[in-house]
Every structure is written in structure tokens, then in C-alpha cells.
C-alpha positions, 0 to 999 in steps of 0.5 A, spaced: 189 851 782 190 859 781 198 860 781 197 868 779 192 873 778 195 878 772 189 882 773 181 883 775 176 887 772 171 884 778 170 886 785 169 879 787 174 876 791 178 871 787 179 864 791 186 860 790 182 854 787 177 856 782 172 851 779 171 853 772 165 851 768 166 849 761 162 846 755 162 839 753 164 833 757 170 828 757 166 824 753 162 829 748 166 835 745 163 841 745 160 844 738 163 850 740 169 852 743 176 849 746 177 842 748 176 841 755 182 843 760 186 837 762 188 837 770 196 838 771 197 842 765 198 850 765 193 855 762 192 862 761 184 863 762 180 869 761 174 868 766 168 871 767 163 871 773 156 874 774 156 878 780 148 878 780 148 871 781 152 869 788 152 861 786 154 862 778 161 860 779 166 862 774 167 860 766 171 861 761 170 868 757 167 867 750 165 859 751 172 857 751 175 863 747 179 865 753 183 859 754 190 858 752 195 853 754 202 854 756 207 851 751 214 853 749 215 859 753 208 862 751 201 861 751 197 858 745 189 859 743 185 852 744 179 855 741 179 854 733 172 858 733 175 865 734 180 867 729 180 874 730 183 873 737 191 872 737 193 864 736 199 865 740 201 870 746 208 871 749 209 871 756 211 878 755 205 880 752 200 877 757 204 881 762 202 887 758 195 885 757 194 885 765 197 893 765 
């Protein structure tokens, strides 16, 4: 369930519940990107959608690079394949990104 939208660059209506497409399955890890999200944990997700395809749904930007897990008052990057991205985001830093 979406608890807060910090910012959006799309004209699409953002629903309160978003099924998020991910690479891999619970039994087969993705060759690229982050581990699968776990129900009940809190995440900061950078999501994308394809407005030209009405049923494309939402997916994590960068095949997992846009997934951060909430921990210790901030957010830790899940994707080990994207070293150019910050490994950790503070709660304040996330608010700044949304501006």
C-alpha cells in the first residue's frame, strides 16, 4: 500500500495500492537488480510506468536500482549492481529529492 507520494513526474493517476513488477520470483533470484520486496516491510521506491501502454503497470526504475528498504531512520539501496547510486538515503535527503 502506498503510504506517501513524495513526488511525481507523470500525469498518470497514482492509485493508493500499486502492484509493482519485479525481476525474478520468490524461488529464482534476478540475475540483475535487487532481491524481491517482502510484504510488510517499508520501502522507498522510484517507480516508472509507460503511459503509451494503458495496462503496463508500474515497475521499479532501473530493474531494481530504484528500490531502497527503510532501516535505521533512513533508506538503504537494495541493488548491489548500481554503485553509482547512493547506498543510503537519509529521511531528510529523500524529502529534498522530492522538491
